[in-house]
C-alpha positions in Angstrom: 46.8 45.5 195.5 46.3 45.0 191.7 42.6 45.1 191.6 40.9 47.6 189.3 39.3 50.5 191.1 35.5 50.0 190.9 34.2 53.2 192.6 30.7 54.2 191.6 31.8 57.7 190.6 33.4 56.4 187.4 31.6 57.4 184.2 29.8 54.6 182.4 29.5 54.6 178.6 26.5 56.5 177.4 25.3 53.6 175.2 26.4 50.1 174.5 26.4 49.5 170.8 25.5 45.9 169.9 23.1 44.1 167.5 19.8 43.1 169.1 17.8 42.3 165.9 18.7 40.7 162.6 17.0 40.8 159.2 18.5 37.7 157.6 19.6 37.1 154.1 16.8 36.0 151.8 14.3 38.3 153.6 12.7 41.2 151.8 11.2 43.8 154.0 9.4 47.1 153.2 8.5 49.4 156.0 9.8 51.5 158.9 12.5 50.6 161.4 12.5 52.8 164.5 13.4 52.4 168.2 16.4 51.8 170.4 19.0 49.1 170.0 21.0 47.6 167.2 19.9 46.1 163.9 21.9 44.1 161.3 20.4 43.9 157.8 21.6 41.0 155.7 18.6 40.9 153.4 16.8 43.5 151.4 15.1 46.5 153.1 13.2 49.4 151.6 11.7 52.1 153.6 12.7 54.3 156.6 15.4 53.7 159.2 15.6 55.8 162.4 17.4 53.9 165.2 18.9 55.2 168.5 21.9 52.8 168.4 23.7 50.8 165.8 22.8 49.9 162.2 24.9 47.3 160.4 24.3 46.6 156.7 26.0 43.3 156.1 27.8 42.1 153.0 24.6 40.6 151.6 22.4 43.5 152.7 20.8 45.9 150.3 19.0 49.0 151.6 17.0 51.6 149.7 16.1 54.4 152.1 15.7 58.1 151.7 17.9 58.7 154.7 19.3 56.3 157.3 19.4 58.0 160.7 21.3 56.3 163.5 24.1 56.9 166.1 26.5 54.5 164.3 26.2 53.0 160.8 28.5 50.3 159.5 28.1 49.5 155.8 29.5 46.4 154.2 26.7 45.9 151.7 24.8 48.3 149.4 22.9 51.5 150.4 20.9 53.6 148.0 20.1 56.7 149.9 21.6 59.2 152.4 23.1 58.5 155.8 22.9 60.9 158.8 24.9 59.5 161.7 27.3 60.4 164.5 29.7 57.8 163.1 29.8 56.1 159.7 32.1 53.3 158.7 32.2 52.0 155.1 33.9 48.6 154.9 35.8 47.4 151.8 32.7 45.7 150.4 30.4 48.7 151.2 28.7 50.8 148.5 26.8 54.0 149.2 24.9 56.1 146.7 23.8 59.1 148.5 24.8 62.1 150.6 26.3 61.7 154.1 26.1 63.9 157.2 28.4 62.7 160.0 30.6 63.7 162.9 33.1 60.9 162.3 33.8 59.0 159.1 36.0 56.1 158.1 36.4 53.9 155.1 38.5 50.8 154.3 40.4 50.7 151.0 37.9 49.6 148.4 34.8 51.2 150.0 32.7 53.2 147.7 30.7 56.5 148.2 29.0 58.4 145.4 27.7 61.6 147.0 28.8 64.4 149.2 30.2 64.2 152.8 29.3 66.9 155.2 31.1 66.7 158.5 29.7 68.5 161.5 30.8 68.8 165.2 27.4 67.6 166.3 24.8 65.9 164.1 21.1 66.3 164.9 19.6 62.9 164.1 16.1 63.9 165.1 15.7 60.7 167.1 14.6 62.2 170.4 11.2 63.1 169.0 10.8 59.5 167.7 11.6 58.2 171.2 8.8 60.4 172.6 6.4 59.2 170.0 7.3 55.6 170.8 6.6 56.0 174.5 3.3 57.7 173.7 2.3 54.7 171.5 3.3 52.3 174.2 1.1 54.2 176.7 -1.8 54.1 174.3 -1.4 50.3 173.9 -1.2 49.7 177.6 -4.5 51.5 178.3 -7.5 49.2 179.0 -10.0 49.0 176.1 -13.2 51.0 176.6 -16.0 49.0 178.3 -18.9 48.2 176.0 
């Protein structure tokens, strides 16, 4: 009588946003982060970030990146570079030095942004192409090595 209706025609969320990888405090990383999932950065990162999913820059996190591209970005630490995301949240301890392109934006009192905000109905993150490149790389790795 009071059970929740569990019919299969109900729409499921398009993506579940959760952290699946952590770059801990004290870690310094230079390079490229790409793929699907969620990442939390508490250490220092310099390079390129293009994630289909969630990127969290923790309070101790420091990121230097030309442009972070992700579905959702939450910043509680420092970011030197731009952000392109469907959704951006700057927490009260967050600091951003760079331009932002988003569909949704929020900030807590005390959050800092030095740059321009451009809001669009739909943001092209350019991540679909990266997904195709990742699957091609996986196919290349799965092929048997040539016989000698």
